[in-house]
N, C-alpha and C positions, 0 to 999 in steps of 0.2 A: 351799582357796585363799579366805581370810574376806572377808568384805564385796563380794561378787561374784556376778553370774548368767553363770554359764560354761557354753560349750558343752564343755569340754575343758580338763583343767587346764593346758595352758599358753597357751590363746588366750582372755582372758576376754571376756564379750562386753557386758558392762556391769558398769561397776566405780565404787566410790563418788566415786571420783575425778570421776566425768560431771559433777557438780555446782559444780567449782572452776573458776575463771577464771585463777589462775594458772598457772604453769609453760607446758609445750609438748606439742604432739600428733602424730605422728609421720601422716604421710598414710593409711597402713591403719589408722590407730585413727579417725582422721576417716571415711573411706568405710564403714569397718564401722559406725560408731554411725550415720550417716545412712542407710544401706540398713536395720537395724533400725528406726530411727525412722520411714521409709517405710513398712515393711512393718506397722507395729503400726498406721500410720494408715490404709491402705487396709482391713488388719482391723477396725479399730475404725468405717469407713465401710461395708464391709461386715455388720457385726454389727447397725450402726442403723438400715441398710436394711431387713434381713432380721427381726430380732429383735424389732422395734420395731411396733405398729400404723401403720400408714401415716397421714399427718395429725397425728399425736402428736408431740411436740416432745422426748419420751424419745430417742430416736433420735441426736438432734442434740445433745442435752445431752452424752447418752454421748461423741461424737464431741468436744464440747467438752473433756471432763474429761480425754479422752488427750491433745488437743492440747496443755491446760493442764499436762498432768504432765510432759512431755516440752518446755518452751520453752524452761526455765530451763537443761537439760544439753545442748540443741541450742546455744543461745547462749554455755556456757561452752566445748562442744569446739570448737566455730567459734573461739571467741576463742585455744583455744590454738592451734589450727592455724596461726592467724595468727601468732600468737607465734615457732612453728617457723621461720618465713621472715621474723622481724624485723621485724613489723609488729604495730601496736597494734589490739586485739579492737575499738576503736569502728570498723575499717572495716566491721565489719558491716552499719554504717548505709546503705552504697550499696546493699544489697538493695531499699530502696525506691525505685530507680531501675531502668529495664530494664537499661540499660548496666551499671550496676553490679553487678548480679546474673551478667553475664557477667563481669566482671573477678573478683570474688569467686572465681567456679569455676574460671579459670587460675591463680589464688594459691590455692587450695585443695590443686589438683593438682601446684604446682609443689614442687618437691625442698626436703629439707630445707637450711635456712642450718648449715651446718656449724659456724662458730666459734661460743664461746659470746657472748651479750650480755646483757641486763638482764633477759632473761627466764629466764636459766638455759642449762646446757649441753646442746647439741645429743643427742638421744638415738639409737642405732644403729637404722638401716634394715634391717628384716630380709626374708627372702624369705620 
């Protein structure tokens, strides 16, 4: 399977499409990617805290680099997930408010909008 970081041939973990904002993302794609990024962030924090000298900024710089690597793909998959329920990716700006975060979590957990729209045709949700 070209252009992806895969855990199996059937289920790619990270594809190159992760950096594109157009199209749709199924619930499973969004939540698996979110889990992957969360684990990478925790790993970066652990490495930053243990591998570098206390009081040195190298550990924090390592965490910042990991954050910067994943910020665009995270926004892109969030945008595609919102497209899948018929909303624009700009709704992610609600994350700047506490109430907005709750609404975004509900929307990210909402099922696929079955009919096609300006964001493309609905992808089949597989079990």
